[in-house]
C-alpha positions as CSV (number, residue, x, y, z in Angstrom):
1,X,186.7,100.1,-98.3
2,X,189.0,100.1,-95.3
3,X,189.2,103.3,-93.2
4,X,192.2,105.4,-92.7
5,X,193.2,107.1,-89.4
6,X,194.8,110.2,-90.8
7,X,194.2,112.2,-94.0
8,X,197.2,114.4,-94.8
9,X,196.7,117.0,-97.4
10,X,199.7,117.6,-99.6
11,X,200.3,120.0,-102.5
12,X,201.5,117.3,-104.9
13,X,204.9,118.7,-105.7
14,X,208.1,116.8,-106.0
15,X,209.1,117.0,-102.3
16,X,205.7,115.8,-101.0
17,X,205.5,113.0,-103.6
18,X,209.0,111.8,-102.4
19,X,207.7,111.9,-98.8
20,X,205.0,109.4,-99.8
21,X,207.5,107.2,-101.5
22,X,209.5,106.8,-98.3
23,X,206.6,106.0,-96.0
24,X,206.7,103.0,-93.8
25,X,204.3,100.1,-94.6
26,X,202.4,100.8,-91.4
27,X,201.9,104.5,-92.2
28,X,200.9,103.7,-95.8
29,X,198.2,101.4,-94.5
30,X,196.9,103.9,-91.9
31,X,196.6,107.1,-94.0
32,X,194.6,108.3,-97.0
33,X,196.4,111.3,-98.5
34,X,194.6,114.1,-100.3
35,X,196.8,115.4,-103.1
36,X,196.0,118.7,-104.7
37,X,197.1,118.8,-108.4
38,X,199.7,121.5,-108.5
39,X,200.0,124.1,-111.2
40,X,203.0,124.0,-113.5
41,X,205.8,126.5,-113.4
42,X,205.1,129.8,-115.1
43,X,207.7,129.0,-117.8
44,X,206.5,125.4,-118.4
45,X,205.2,125.3,-121.9
46,X,204.1,121.6,-122.0
47,X,200.5,120.9,-122.8
48,X,198.1,120.4,-119.9
49,X,197.4,116.8,-121.0
50,X,201.1,116.0,-120.8
51,X,201.5,117.7,-117.4
52,X,198.6,115.8,-115.9
53,X,199.8,112.5,-117.3
54,X,203.3,113.2,-115.9
55,X,201.8,114.0,-112.5
56,X,200.0,110.7,-112.3
57,X,203.1,108.9,-113.6
58,X,205.1,110.3,-110.7
59,X,202.4,109.8,-108.0
60,X,201.5,106.2,-108.8
61,X,204.9,104.6,-108.0
62,X,205.3,106.8,-104.9
63,X,202.0,105.9,-103.4
64,X,201.3,102.5,-104.9
65,X,198.1,100.9,-106.2
66,X,196.9,99.1,-103.1
67,X,195.4,101.9,-101.0
68,X,193.0,104.7,-101.9
69,X,194.2,108.2,-102.4
70,X,192.1,111.4,-102.9
71,X,192.9,113.8,-105.7
72,X,191.6,117.4,-105.7
73,X,191.9,120.2,-108.2
74,X,191.2,123.4,-106.2
75,X,194.0,125.2,-108.0
76,X,192.4,124.9,-111.4
77,X,189.5,126.8,-113.0
78,X,186.6,124.5,-113.8
79,X,186.8,125.6,-117.4
80,X,190.2,123.9,-117.9
81,X,189.8,121.2,-120.5
82,X,192.0,118.7,-122.3
83,X,192.6,118.3,-126.0
84,X,189.3,116.4,-126.4
85,X,187.4,119.2,-124.7
86,X,186.8,117.2,-121.4
87,X,186.9,118.8,-118.0
88,X,190.4,118.3,-116.6
89,X,189.2,116.0,-113.8
90,X,188.1,113.5,-116.4
91,X,191.6,113.5,-118.0
92,X,193.3,113.1,-114.6
93,X,191.2,110.2,-113.5
94,X,191.5,108.5,-116.9
95,X,195.3,108.6,-116.4
96,X,194.9,107.3,-112.9
97,X,192.7,104.4,-114.1
98,X,195.3,103.5,-116.7
99,X,197.9,103.1,-114.0
100,X,195.5,101.3,-111.5
101,X,195.8,104.2,-109.0
102,X,192.9,104.0,-106.6
103,X,192.1,107.7,-106.9
104,X,189.0,109.2,-105.3
105,X,187.6,112.5,-106.6
106,X,186.8,115.4,-104.3
107,X,183.8,117.7,-104.7
108,X,182.8,120.8,-102.8
109,X,180.1,123.5,-102.9
110,X,178.9,125.0,-106.2
111,X,180.1,128.4,-105.1
112,X,183.7,127.2,-104.5
113,X,183.9,124.8,-107.4
114,X,182.3,127.1,-110.0
115,X,181.5,129.1,-111.9
116,X,179.2,126.6,-113.5
117,X,178.8,122.9,-112.6
118,X,181.3,121.4,-115.0
119,X,183.7,120.3,-112.3
120,X,181.0,118.8,-110.1
121,X,179.4,117.0,-113.1
122,X,182.8,115.5,-113.9
123,X,183.3,114.3,-110.3
124,X,179.9,112.7,-110.3
125,X,180.6,110.9,-113.6
126,X,184.0,109.7,-112.3
127,X,182.6,108.5,-109.0
128,X,179.9,106.6,-110.7
129,X,182.4,105.0,-113.1
130,X,185.1,104.0,-110.6
131,X,182.8,102.7,-107.9
132,X,185.0,104.2,-105.1
133,X,182.6,107.0,-104.2
134,X,183.8,110.6,-103.6
135,X,184.7,113.1,-100.9
136,X,182.7,116.2,-100.2
137,X,184.9,119.0,-98.9
138,X,183.1,121.7,-97.0
139,X,185.1,124.8,-95.9
140,X,184.8,126.5,-92.5
141,X,182.8,129.4,-93.9
142,X,180.0,126.9,-94.8
143,X,180.2,124.3,-92.1
144,X,180.4,126.9,-89.3
145,X,176.8,127.9,-90.0
146,X,174.4,125.0,-89.4
147,X,171.7,126.1,-91.9
148,X,174.3,126.6,-94.6
149,X,175.9,123.3,-93.9
150,X,172.5,121.4,-94.1
151,X,171.8,123.0,-97.5
152,X,175.2,122.2,-98.8
153,X,175.2,118.6,-97.7
154,X,171.8,118.1,-99.4
155,X,173.0,119.9,-102.6
156,X,176.4,118.0,-102.5
157,X,174.8,114.6,-102.4
158,X,172.4,115.6,-105.1
159,X,175.3,116.8,-107.3
160,X,177.3,113.6,-106.7
161,X,174.3,111.3,-107.3
162,X,175.6,109.1,-104.5
163,X,174.2,107.8,-101.2
164,X,176.0,109.2,-98.1
165,X,177.5,105.7,-97.4
166,X,179.7,106.2,-100.5
167,X,180.8,109.8,-99.6
168,X,183.5,111.0,-97.2
169,X,182.7,114.3,-95.5
170,X,185.7,116.6,-95.0
171,X,185.1,119.5,-92.7
172,X,187.9,121.8,-93.6
173,X,188.8,124.6,-91.2
174,X,191.6,125.5,-93.7
175,X,194.0,128.1,-92.2
176,X,193.3,128.6,-88.5
177,X,196.3,130.8,-88.4
178,X,194.6,133.3,-90.7
179,X,191.2,133.4,-88.8
180,X,190.3,136.4,-86.8
181,X,191.1,136.0,-83.1
182,X,187.4,135.6,-82.1
183,X,187.1,132.6,-84.5
184,X,190.4,130.8,-84.0
185,X,190.1,129.9,-80.3
186,X,190.0,126.2,-79.5
187,X,186.7,126.6,-77.6
188,X,185.0,128.3,-80.6
189,X,186.5,125.8,-83.1
190,X,185.3,122.9,-81.0
191,X,181.8,124.3,-80.6
192,X,181.5,124.8,-84.4
193,X,182.7,121.2,-85.0
194,X,180.2,119.8,-82.5
195,X,177.4,121.7,-84.1
196,X,178.5,120.7,-87.6
197,X,178.4,117.0,-86.5
198,X,174.9,117.5,-85.1
199,X,173.9,118.4,-88.6
200,X,175.9,115.9,-90.5
201,X,175.5,112.8,-88.3
202,X,172.0,111.9,-89.5
203,X,173.3,111.5,-93.0
204,X,175.7,108.7,-92.0
205,X,178.5,109.5,-94.3
206,X,181.2,106.9,-94.9
207,X,183.8,108.8,-93.0
208,X,183.8,112.3,-91.4
209,X,187.2,114.0,-91.2
210,X,188.1,117.3,-89.4
211,X,190.9,119.1,-91.2
212,X,192.8,122.3,-90.3
213,X,196.2,124.0,-90.2
214,X,197.8,126.2,-87.6
215,X,200.9,126.8,-89.8
216,X,201.4,130.6,-90.3
217,X,201.1,131.9,-93.8
218,X,204.3,133.9,-93.4
219,X,207.3,132.2,-91.8
220,X,209.8,134.8,-92.6
221,X,212.1,135.9,-89.9
222,X,215.8,135.9,-88.9
223,X,217.8,133.1,-90.2
224,X,219.5,132.5,-86.8
225,X,218.3,128.9,-86.2
226,X,216.1,130.0,-83.3
227,X,212.9,127.9,-83.5
228,X,209.4,129.2,-84.2
229,X,206.8,127.3,-82.0
230,X,203.1,127.3,-82.5
231,X,200.2,125.1,-81.1
232,X,198.6,122.5,-83.3
233,X,195.1,123.9,-82.6
234,X,193.5,121.6,-85.2
235,X,194.9,118.5,-83.5
236,X,194.0,119.8,-80.0
237,X,190.4,120.5,-81.1
238,X,190.1,117.0,-82.6
239,X,191.3,115.4,-79.5
240,X,189.0,117.5,-77.3
241,X,186.1,116.3,-79.5
242,X,187.1,112.6,-79.3
243,X,187.5,112.8,-75.5
244,X,183.8,113.9,-75.1
245,X,181.5,111.2,-73.8
246,X,179.4,109.8,-76.6
247,X,181.2,111.8,-79.2
248,X,180.6,110.6,-82.8
249,X,183.7,109.2,-84.5
250,X,185.6,111.8,-86.5
251,X,189.0,111.2,-88.1
252,X,191.8,113.8,-88.5
253,X,193.5,115.6,-91.3
254,X,195.9,118.5,-91.7
255,X,198.1,120.2,-94.3
256,X,201.4,119.1,-92.7
257,X,204.3,121.6,-92.9
258,X,202.5,124.1,-95.2
259,X,199.9,126.8,-94.7
260,X,196.9,125.9,-96.9
261,X,197.4,129.1,-98.9
262,X,201.0,128.4,-99.8
263,X,201.5,129.0,-103.5
264,X,202.8,126.3,-105.8
265,X,205.6,128.4,-107.1
266,X,207.3,131.7,-106.4
267,X,207.4,133.7,-103.2
268,X,211.1,133.2,-102.7
269,X,212.2,136.8,-103.2
270,X,214.6,135.9,-106.0
271,X,217.3,134.3,-103.8
272,X,217.8,130.7,-102.6
273,X,215.2,129.5,-100.2
274,X,216.3,129.4,-96.5
275,X,217.2,126.1,-94.9
276,X,214.3,124.7,-92.9
277,X,213.6,121.8,-90.6
278,X,210.0,121.4,-89.4
279,X,209.4,119.1,-86.4
280,X,205.9,117.9,-85.3
281,X,205.1,117.2,-81.7
282,X,201.7,116.1,-80.5
283,X,200.7,119.5,-79.1
284,X,202.8,121.9,-81.1
285,X,205.1,122.2,-84.1
286,X,208.6,123.7,-84.1
287,X,210.1,125.2,-87.2
288,X,213.8,125.9,-87.5
289,X,215.3,128.2,-90.2
290,X,218.8,129.3,-91.2
291,X,220.7,130.5,-94.2
292,X,220.5,128.1,-97.2
293,X,224.2,127.2,-96.8
294,X,223.7,126.2,-93.2
295,X,221.4,123.2,-93.5
296,X,223.8,120.8,-91.9
297,X,224.3,123.1,-88.9
298,X,220.6,123.6,-88.7
299,X,220.0,119.8,-88.5
300,X,222.6,119.7,-85.7
301,X,220.8,122.3,-83.7
302,X,217.4,120.7,-84.4
303,X,218.6,117.3,-83.0
304,X,219.6,119.0,-79.7
305,X,216.1,120.4,-79.3
306,X,214.3,118.6,-76.4
307,X,212.2,115.7,-77.5
308,X,213.4,115.4,-81.1
309,X,215.5,112.2,-80.5
310,X,212.4,110.6,-78.9
311,X,210.3,111.0,-82.0
312,X,209.2,107.9,-84.0
313,X,211.9,106.6,-86.3
314,X,211.2,107.2,-90.0
315,X,213.1,108.0,-93.2
316,X,212.5,111.8,-92.7
317,X,214.0,111.9,-89.2
318,X,216.9,109.6,-90.1
319,X,217.8,111.8,-93.1
320,X,217.9,114.8,-90.8
321,X,220.0,112.9,-88.3
322,X,222.5,111.8,-91.0
323,X,222.7,115.3,-92.4
324,X,223.5,116.6,-89.0
325,X,226.2,113.9,-88.4
326,X,227.8,114.6,-91.8
327,X,227.2,111.1,-93.1
328,X,224.2,112.1,-95.2
329,X,223.5,114.5,-98.0
330,X,222.4,118.1,-97.5
331,X,220.0,118.0,-100.5
332,X,218.1,121.1,-101.5
333,X,214.7,122.7,-100.7
334,X,212.8,119.9,-102.4
335,X,214.7,117.3,-100.4
336,X,214.0,119.3,-97.2
337,X,210.3,119.3,-97.9
338,X,210.4,115.6,-98.5
339,X,212.1,114.9,-95.2
340,X,209.9,117.2,-93.1
341,X,206.6,116.0,-94.8
342,X,207.6,112.3,-94.3
343,X,208.4,113.0,-90.6
344,X,205.1,114.9,-90.1
345,X,203.0,112.1,-91.6
346,X,204.8,109.2,-89.8
347,X,204.6,111.1,-86.4
348,X,201.0,112.3,-86.7
349,X,199.5,109.0,-87.7
350,X,201.0,107.4,-84.6
351,X,199.6,110.2,-82.5
352,X,196.2,109.7,-84.0
353,X,196.3,105.9,-83.5
354,X,197.4,106.1,-79.9
355,X,194.7,108.6,-79.1
356,X,191.9,106.6,-80.7
357,X,193.2,103.5,-78.9
358,X,193.3,105.3,-75.6
359,X,189.6,106.2,-76.0
360,X,188.6,102.7,-77.2
361,X,187.6,103.9,-80.7
362,X,189.9,101.8,-82.9
363,X,187.5,98.9,-82.8
364,X,184.9,101.0,-84.7
365,X,187.2,101.1,-87.8
366,X,188.1,98.5,-90.4
367,X,191.7,99.1,-91.0
368,X,193.8,97.8,-94.0
369,X,196.3,95.1,-93.2
370,X,199.9,96.1,-93.0
371,X,201.6,94.3,-95.9
372,X,205.1,93.1,-95.3
373,X,207.6,94.8,-97.6
374,X,211.4,94.7,-98.0
375,X,211.6,97.7,-95.8
376,X,213.6,97.2,-92.6
377,X,213.4,100.8,-91.3
378,X,213.8,100.1,-87.6
379,X,216.7,97.7,-87.9
380,X,218.9,99.8,-90.2
381,X,218.3,103.0,-88.3
382,X,219.2,101.2,-85.0
383,X,222.4,100.1,-86.7
384,X,223.2,103.7,-87.7
385,X,222.5,104.9,-84.1
386,X,224.9,102.4,-82.7
387,X,227.6,103.9,-84.8
388,X,227.2,107.4,-83.3
């Protein structure tokens, strides 16, 4: 199975799914998304079976059937079953198989995926049936302690009944923004990663991915268009590791424009959500916010921010540009998420590829070929720019 360079974790709601649909062929061939099955709205009365089937029906055309995609169910109790009494993961992956979606299941520790072993048993069954292996997702609480990590890796492989060469290891720092100050420093995070790799390297997993997020949980503030800037600690730590002489190869993942604890629904305070534009640079992210009715003005202010116009061209950035010019639609909160997520993925995968190339590590990976598609992104964006 070809390797990916970047593993973006998305919530699996409409905006993020739309972002996948608009990816360039190059980004599509260089990433492996991890999609967390979202929960339905509180007032959604449709049966779980129908909801899961509809989710896969939306995800498949957006991502396609050529490249693998990870699907996790962290938002669901392991006791959730379908009409036939099967664990919900079995239903989800049966739907994926029917649509030829190359879905890979994600396991974790028994403590986090319980109570009981129903979910882990379902993942093992799915992995054995599909032949694509599985991912083992270990949280910071467990991988930051070498003894605990060693036990969980042994237990995880036993639960999956798979050899390490068929398992991808995700070391998930989760929300760095919510860590205590003494744990969230880059030096501490790097030391923990290095020690975790000392424990995990002898297993020889198929891929090892370091994941994290520095996006604050609470982005509330004044809707005056002034940007909120914060360092991408997870990316900086990954780069520091990869720049170390003799460092083992680790790939990168993050949760994009969301904090990992962002709920699927609610939290809006009863009013319309504020207008947002979220811009990723290599070392930091910049979040702009304004009143819901001022999205076009917010885009205009965003485009004047230093470095924005030099970002890689993509559907997300072009949509922001056209909204700012007045030649494109304003959309709504779902559309804003789609644009920002698409821009984040397209930009980050290029950052990752350039960094690996700079340190002569790309040759260690077998990458999927970039398939030609009727997708002339650069040419039609250049034509639009010439009209400005």
